[in-house]
C-alpha positions in Angstrom: 126.4 126.7 116.3 124.0 125.8 113.5 124.0 127.9 110.4 120.7 129.6 109.3 120.2 128.8 105.6 119.1 131.3 103.0 116.6 128.9 101.4 115.3 125.4 102.0 113.1 123.6 99.5 110.9 120.7 100.8 110.3 118.2 98.0 112.2 116.7 95.1 109.8 116.6 92.1 109.9 119.0 89.1 108.8 122.0 91.1 111.4 121.5 93.8 114.3 120.7 91.5 113.5 123.6 89.1 113.3 125.9 92.1 116.7 124.6 93.2 118.3 125.2 89.8 117.2 128.8 89.8 118.0 129.4 93.4 121.5 127.8 93.2 122.3 129.8 90.0 121.4 132.9 92.1 124.0 131.9 94.7 121.5 131.2 97.4 123.0 127.8 98.1 119.7 126.1 98.7 119.1 122.8 100.5 116.5 120.3 99.2 114.9 118.0 101.7 113.9 115.1 99.5 111.0 113.7 101.4 109.6 110.2 101.5 109.6 109.6 97.7 112.6 111.3 96.1 111.8 112.3 92.6 108.0 112.5 93.0 105.3 111.0 90.9 107.4 110.8 87.7 109.6 108.1 89.3 106.6 105.8 88.9 106.0 106.5 85.2 107.4 104.9 82.1 107.9 107.3 79.2 107.3 111.0 79.3 106.5 112.5 75.8 105.3 116.0 76.7 108.4 117.4 78.4 109.7 120.1 76.1 113.0 119.2 74.4 112.6 115.4 74.9 110.5 113.5 72.4 110.6 110.5 74.7 112.3 110.1 78.1 111.8 107.8 81.0 110.3 109.5 84.0 113.1 108.4 86.4 115.7 109.5 83.8 114.1 112.9 83.5 114.1 113.4 87.3 117.7 112.2 87.5 118.7 114.8 84.9 116.9 117.6 86.9 118.7 116.4 90.0 122.1 116.5 88.3 121.4 119.9 86.9 120.6 121.3 90.4 123.6 119.5 91.9 125.9 121.0 89.2 125.0 124.5 90.4 125.6 123.7 94.1 122.3 122.5 95.5 122.7 120.4 98.6 120.4 117.4 99.2 119.3 116.0 102.5 117.6 112.6 102.7 114.7 112.7 105.0 111.2 113.8 105.7 110.0 116.9 107.5 107.7 116.1 110.3 107.2 119.5 111.9 107.6 123.1 111.0 107.7 126.3 113.1 107.2 129.6 111.4 108.5 132.9 112.9 109.2 136.3 111.4 112.3 136.0 109.2 113.1 132.6 110.6 111.6 129.2 110.0 112.6 125.9 111.7 112.1 122.5 110.2 112.3 119.2 112.2 113.1 116.0 110.3 112.0 112.4 111.2 115.4 111.7 112.8 115.1 114.7 115.1 117.6 116.9 113.3 116.6 120.5 112.8 117.2 123.2 110.1 116.6 126.9 110.2 116.1 129.0 107.2 115.2 132.6 106.2 113.0 131.5 103.3 111.2 128.3 102.5 109.7 126.8 99.3 107.1 124.0 99.9 107.0 121.7 96.9 105.7 118.5 98.6 103.3 117.6 95.8 100.2 115.5 96.0 99.6 111.8 96.3 97.2 110.1 93.9 94.5 108.3 95.7 94.7 104.6 95.0 92.1 101.8 95.0 94.2 99.6 97.2 93.0 96.5 95.4 94.8 93.3 94.4 97.4 93.7 91.7 97.3 97.5 91.7 100.8 97.9 93.2 102.2 95.2 91.0 101.1 96.9 87.8 101.4 100.5 88.9 103.3 102.3 86.1 102.8 99.2 83.9 99.3 100.0 82.5 97.8 101.2 85.8 98.4 104.9 86.4 96.7 108.2 87.2 97.6 110.5 84.3 95.7 110.1 81.0 97.4 113.2 79.6 100.8 111.8 80.4 100.3 108.2 79.1 97.2 108.2 76.9 99.1 108.3 73.6 100.6 104.9 74.3 97.2 103.3 74.0 96.1 104.3 70.5 93.1 102.1 69.4 93.3 100.1 72.6 90.6 99.5 75.2 91.1 101.6 78.3 89.4 102.0 81.7 88.8 105.2 83.5 88.0 104.7 87.2 86.0 107.5 88.9 83.0 109.7 88.1 84.1 113.3 88.9 85.5 116.0 86.7 89.0 114.4 86.5 87.6 111.1 85.4 85.3 112.7 82.8 88.1 114.9 81.5 90.4 111.8 81.2 87.7 110.0 79.3 87.1 112.9 76.9 90.9 113.2 76.4 91.3 109.6 75.6 88.8 109.9 72.7 91.8 111.5 70.9 93.4 108.0 70.8 90.7 105.3 71.1 87.0 104.7 70.7 87.0 102.0 73.3 86.7 103.7 76.7 84.9 102.4 79.7 84.3 104.5 82.9 83.8 102.5 86.1 82.0 104.5 88.8 81.1 103.4 92.3 77.9 105.5 92.3 74.8 105.2 90.2 75.3 108.5 88.6 78.3 110.7 87.6 79.4 113.5 89.9 81.3 115.8 87.5 80.0 119.1 86.3 77.0 119.2 84.1 78.9 120.2 81.0 81.5 117.4 81.5 78.7 114.9 82.0 76.9 115.9 78.8 80.2 115.7 76.9 80.8 112.1 78.1 77.2 110.9 78.0 76.8 112.0 74.4 80.0 110.4 73.2 79.4 106.9 71.7 83.1 106.0 72.3 82.6 106.1 76.1 80.7 103.4 78.0 79.8 103.7 81.7 79.6 100.9 84.3 77.7 102.3 87.3 77.5 101.1 90.9 80.7 99.2 90.4 84.4 99.3 91.4 87.6 97.6 90.3 88.5 95.0 92.9 91.6 93.6 91.2 94.1 93.8 88.3 95.7 90.9 86.5 98.5 90.9 83.9 101.2 88.9 82.2 103.9 90.0 84.7 105.0 92.8 82.5 101.8 94.7 81.8 98.3 94.8 83.1 95.8 92.9 80.9 92.5 92.6 82.8 90.5 94.2 85.6 88.1 92.5 88.0 85.0 94.7 88.2 82.5 94.1 91.0 78.9 95.3 90.9 78.2 96.8 94.3 74.5 96.0 94.1 74.7 92.3 93.1 78.2 91.6 94.5 79.0 89.8 91.2 82.5 90.1 89.7 83.4 90.0 86.0 86.8 90.1 84.3 87.3 92.7 81.6 90.2 92.8 79.2 91.9 96.2 78.6 95.3 97.8 77.9 95.4 100.6 80.5 93.5 101.8 83.5 93.6 105.4 84.7 92.7 105.8 88.3 90.9 109.2 88.7 89.5 109.2 92.2 91.4 112.2 93.3 94.6 113.5 94.7 95.6 114.2 98.3 98.0 117.3 98.7 100.9 116.5 101.0 100.1 119.3 103.4 99.4 117.5 106.7 102.3 119.1 108.6 101.1 122.6 107.5 97.6 122.3 108.8 96.8 125.2 111.2 100.2 126.8 110.2 99.4 127.9 106.6 96.2 128.9 105.0 94.8 125.9 103.1 91.6 125.5 101.0 88.9 123.0 102.0 90.7 120.2 100.0 94.0 120.8 101.8 95.8 122.7 99.0 98.0 125.6 99.9 96.6 129.0 99.0 98.7 131.6 97.3 98.3 135.1 98.7 100.4 137.0 96.3 102.2 135.3 93.4 103.8 132.2 95.0 103.8 133.7 98.5 101.7 131.7 101.1 99.9 133.2 104.1 103.3 133.3 106.0 105.9 135.8 105.0 109.0 134.2 103.5 107.2 130.9 102.8 106.4 130.0 99.2 104.7 127.1 97.5 104.9 125.5 94.1 103.7 122.5 92.1 100.9 120.0 92.9 100.7 121.1 96.5 99.0 124.3 95.1 97.8 123.2 91.7 94.7 121.0 91.6 93.9 122.0 88.0 96.8 121.3 85.6 99.0 118.8 87.5 101.6 118.5 84.8 105.4 118.2 85.2 106.0 121.3 83.1 103.5 123.5 85.0 105.1 122.3 88.3 108.5 123.2 86.9 107.3 126.6 85.9 105.8 127.3 89.3 109.1 126.1 90.9 110.9 128.7 88.8 108.5 131.4 90.0 108.8 130.4 93.6 112.6 130.6 93.4 112.5 134.1 91.9 110.0 135.2 94.5 112.2 133.8 97.3 115.3 135.5 95.9 113.4 138.9 95.8 112.1 138.3 99.3 115.6 137.6 100.6 117.0 140.7 99.0 114.2 142.8 100.5 115.3 141.5 104.0 118.9 142.6 103.7 
């Protein structure tokens, strides 16, 4: 007979692992189902310099430290991806890609979000080696260097403004003939001489020296001409897709697919909690994800006690 777990956590990024640390210290004996990309987005980054307590640490090293921390307190890990969920009162069933099933009294969803990519030549080769999505994470590495920001919405404009802290050679590449961010953000960018904008264009390729990206191929959508531009970093800011496909029609989501919190970290289903980028479309930092993972674990613990 299968055992019903106290708590299962779906995901293995900062939110999930922090939730596991708190839950396992509370003797809930949680299970983490790691998902398709164990460790989350930080596994694809180089150095992290804004994680409290570490002046500089490799993204994969940080995630390994969190995993070891959770393991030390008794968290169990299951390799696999959840493909279906069935929510009932006081009992939730998860089905994995291999057909195995797990039942749990409480569930924390920390499946994160996937940065949208261009899908162009050289992007995969230089991802994490000059091509990335997080200017806040990596911007300080490119002091006084030429950088590209790809996109024209609020995220791209915020990234461009943020990068003025480090360089006065910033180029925005936007596929439309005008920016789409908020009026205030547009004015901030348009009035800044450090920021140039290439409209009606898209990056169709990246080139590098094998270790780091060095050039972008920028194609004008109106003339179909392509030019090569030298730069040191490209920040792809064309949006994130929350990993909530399996929760559609089962949890309340917003129009962009993010899980909606009803009370604290509680979702629209009793006993189901959510943390990290699957909820947060604003901050999207490892430390804020970790904090929300802590809150979800505490909420889950209180919920389980209330059901005794």
